[in-house]
Wavefront OBJ file of the C-alpha trace (Angstrom):
o trace
v 0.000 0.000 0.000
v 1.433 3.360 -1.032
v 2.279 6.198 1.336
v -0.552 8.352 -0.019
v -3.102 5.664 0.777
v -1.672 5.148 4.277
v -1.796 8.869 5.008
v -5.363 9.094 3.758
v -6.458 6.156 5.903
v -4.979 7.494 9.116
v -7.539 10.300 9.329
v -10.120 9.143 11.897
v -13.531 10.805 11.687
v -14.102 13.584 14.185
v -16.671 11.920 16.432
v -14.324 8.959 17.021
v -16.961 6.311 16.502
v -14.468 3.527 17.110
v -13.795 4.712 20.657
v -17.379 5.163 21.857
v -18.464 2.932 24.758
v -20.711 0.082 23.754
v -21.502 -3.168 25.534
v -19.985 -6.243 23.857
v -22.500 -8.858 22.723
v -21.958 -12.467 21.766
v -22.335 -13.516 18.151
v -24.249 -16.748 17.838
v -22.477 -19.547 16.010
v -24.988 -19.575 13.150
v -22.236 -18.784 10.669
v -20.536 -22.074 11.556
v -23.548 -24.391 11.441
v -23.593 -24.678 7.659
v -21.241 -26.795 5.534
v -17.694 -25.456 5.684
v -17.848 -23.988 2.191
v -20.281 -23.924 -0.725
v -19.945 -22.747 -4.306
v -23.023 -21.000 -5.629
v -23.643 -20.526 -9.359
v -24.738 -16.958 -10.075
v -25.278 -14.872 -13.196
v -22.207 -12.770 -13.877
v -24.009 -10.094 -15.872
v -22.813 -7.502 -18.350
v -21.548 -5.097 -15.682
v -18.535 -5.103 -13.408
v -19.364 -5.040 -9.727
v -17.362 -2.581 -7.637
v -15.593 -5.399 -5.781
v -14.732 -7.122 -9.077
v -12.627 -4.140 -10.094
v -9.915 -5.376 -7.731
v -9.670 -8.562 -9.793
v -8.660 -6.414 -12.760
v -6.286 -4.204 -10.785
v -4.425 -6.713 -8.639
v -5.783 -10.168 -9.548
v -7.488 -10.405 -6.149
v -8.654 -13.972 -5.408
v -8.661 -14.885 -9.106
v -7.363 -13.734 -12.474
v -8.731 -11.047 -14.780
v -8.799 -13.743 -17.466
v -11.093 -15.888 -15.336
v -13.365 -12.892 -14.754
v -13.435 -12.127 -18.484
v -14.428 -15.733 -19.231
v -17.367 -15.277 -16.871
v -18.419 -11.996 -18.457
v -18.504 -13.401 -21.988
v -20.223 -16.625 -20.898
v -17.404 -19.120 -21.434
v -17.555 -20.306 -17.829
v -20.124 -19.946 -15.047
v -19.536 -17.570 -12.176
v -19.182 -19.253 -8.791
v -19.346 -17.356 -5.541
v -17.909 -18.796 -2.359
v -20.246 -19.060 0.625
v -18.435 -19.941 3.833
v -18.355 -19.035 7.513
v -16.351 -15.883 6.809
v -18.777 -14.467 4.232
v -21.732 -15.401 6.434
v -20.072 -13.711 9.405
v -19.764 -10.513 7.384
v -23.452 -10.626 6.492
v -24.392 -11.101 10.155
v -22.140 -8.438 11.620
v -22.659 -5.690 9.031
v -26.091 -4.554 10.321
v -24.679 -4.262 13.861
v -21.860 -2.036 12.649
v -24.179 0.153 10.582
v -26.617 0.468 13.468
v -23.813 1.554 15.784
v -22.510 4.207 13.389
v -26.027 5.556 12.860
v -26.157 6.361 16.570
v -23.663 9.111 15.825
v -25.894 11.230 13.632
v -26.001 9.292 10.372
v -28.972 7.868 8.490
v -27.892 5.272 5.941
v -29.877 3.727 3.116
v -28.766 0.949 0.802
v -28.595 2.046 -2.826
v -27.794 0.327 -6.095
v -26.650 2.252 -9.134
v -24.930 1.704 -12.471
v -22.531 3.583 -14.702
v -23.541 2.602 -18.225
v -20.566 4.338 -19.797
v -18.025 1.991 -18.213
v -20.485 -0.808 -17.440
v -19.903 -0.564 -13.689
v -22.410 -1.395 -10.974
v -22.366 -0.916 -7.243
v -24.425 -1.525 -4.116
v -23.289 0.655 -1.243
v -23.635 -0.641 2.306
v -25.029 2.760 3.173
v -25.404 6.280 1.874
v -26.406 9.300 3.953
v -28.089 11.673 1.525
v -28.134 14.568 3.980
v -24.369 14.441 4.455
v -23.563 12.972 1.008
v -21.420 10.305 2.652
v -20.985 6.697 1.534
v -20.459 3.934 4.099
v -18.479 0.806 3.278
v -18.256 -1.964 5.892
v -15.575 -4.640 5.795
v -14.854 -7.511 8.156
v -11.565 -9.373 7.968
v -10.000 -12.457 9.518
v -6.250 -11.791 9.549
v -5.178 -8.571 7.849
v -7.354 -5.838 6.325
v -6.753 -5.088 2.646
v -6.947 -1.300 2.729
v -5.861 -0.815 -0.876
v -8.700 -2.982 -2.186
v -11.232 -1.310 0.094
v -10.199 2.144 -1.127
v -10.386 1.039 -4.772
v -13.913 -0.224 -4.251
v -14.953 3.010 -2.573
v -13.551 4.996 -5.495
v -15.719 3.008 -7.876
v -18.650 4.188 -5.758
v -17.327 7.757 -5.877
v -17.393 7.592 -9.670
v -20.828 6.003 -9.939
v -22.505 8.266 -7.362
v -20.493 11.403 -8.077
v -19.598 11.846 -4.401
v -16.306 12.661 -2.697
v -16.565 11.536 0.931
v -16.879 8.082 2.492
v -16.578 6.256 5.784
v -14.729 2.949 5.781
v -15.632 0.811 8.802
v -13.491 -2.272 9.353
v -13.852 -4.957 11.986
v -11.791 -8.051 12.764
v -13.894 -11.196 12.945
v -14.336 -12.710 16.404
v -16.936 -14.638 18.393
v -17.971 -11.493 20.251
v -19.098 -8.173 18.794
v -17.594 -5.190 20.570
v -18.252 -1.822 18.931
v -15.150 -0.390 20.556
v -13.163 -2.548 18.128
v -14.702 -0.916 15.061
v -12.179 1.180 13.176
v -13.630 3.980 11.061
v -11.641 5.947 8.499
v -12.578 8.954 6.412
v -11.788 8.307 2.735
v -11.638 11.312 0.418
v -12.040 11.252 -3.343
v -8.832 10.973 -5.368
v -9.536 11.744 -9.023
v -6.208 10.314 -10.187
v -7.115 6.970 -8.598
v -10.495 7.023 -10.329
v -8.862 7.764 -13.685
v -6.469 4.848 -13.186
v -9.368 2.525 -12.330
v -11.388 3.615 -15.368
v -8.381 3.105 -17.640
v -8.075 -0.502 -16.461
v -11.836 -1.092 -16.658
v -11.993 0.215 -20.221
v -9.068 -2.001 -21.247
v -10.716 -5.014 -19.602
v -13.944 -4.606 -21.577
v -12.020 -4.231 -24.820
v -10.163 -7.449 -24.046
v -13.519 -9.105 -23.389
v -14.635 -8.162 -26.889
v -11.518 -9.858 -28.285
v -12.205 -12.910 -26.134
v -15.725 -13.141 -27.597
v -14.167 -13.493 -31.057
v -11.472 -15.946 -29.943
v -13.119 -18.015 -27.213
v -10.200 -20.483 -27.210
v -7.799 -17.744 -26.131
v -5.380 -18.716 -23.363
v -4.615 -16.699 -20.239
v -1.120 -15.624 -21.337
v -2.469 -14.356 -24.643
v -5.274 -12.481 -22.888
v -2.873 -10.897 -20.390
v -0.591 -9.706 -23.209
v -3.344 -8.098 -25.284
v -2.710 -4.414 -25.936
v -5.609 -1.994 -26.258
v -5.949 1.744 -26.713
v -7.799 3.721 -24.078
v -9.374 7.138 -24.079
v -11.173 8.471 -20.969
v -14.747 8.899 -22.107
l 1 2 3 4 5 6 7 8 9 10 11 12 13 14 15 16 17 18 19 20 21 22 23 24 25 26 27 28 29 30 31 32 33 34 35 36 37 38 39 40 41 42 43 44 45 46 47 48 49 50 51 52 53 54 55 56 57 58 59 60 61 62 63 64 65 66 67 68 69 70 71 72 73 74 75 76 77 78 79 80 81 82 83 84 85 86 87 88 89 90 91 92 93 94 95 96 97 98 99 100 101 102 103 104 105 106 107 108 109 110 111 112 113 114 115 116 117 118 119 120 121 122 123 124 125 126 127 128 129 130 131 132 133 134 135 136 137 138 139 140 141 142 143 144 145 146 147 148 149 150 151 152 153 154 155 156 157 158 159 160 161 162 163 164 165 166 167 168 169 170 171 172 173 174 175 176 177 178 179 180 181 182 183 184 185 186 187 188 189 190 191 192 193 194 195 196 197 198 199 200 201 202 203 204 205 206 207 208 209 210 211 212 213 214 215 216 217 218 219 220 221 222 223 224 225 226 227 228 229
């Protein structure tokens, strides 16, 4: 993670949400009662989700080639459902509820950018303050760079410039004092870099449609022209 990103992330929001007293509560073991891990077939769609952008940028969890194969229909998209993803789904409402006690009112919103075929669902957006909320839980180490990239996709789609990033380390007990909240500010150069990579990805997808037998190395080495639209 670059120095600029580190500096940006070290700015805690003024009301110090992470340090407010709150009684710890136990998290029931529901997230662990299902099979250890399941793969769910889902429709990939013609748009890139905000979290998928990190696959293009840094090959997070899988390759850009694999993602492109999903987008053009060569392979099916499989999402992993395990105790960690279920934990995130369970804990997220508790984190949002806690932050709302500090003067925020968040609504979930879904929006698309047709120009770059991007889509996003924000965990919360406060329309009075024009602030986006992104909640992340992690098991070992938080991936700040990926979180900030995802938030900047939201900045582009919603046209906003301010966000709260709330991160929480997974544990068997929820304690709001362990929530870390960072103020993320819009960086137009980061957005331009993301859009450049997104545009190149879609152009490569068009080439993959024509040559569906293309191999990963060939796909990775494709060169495309890009103009910010």
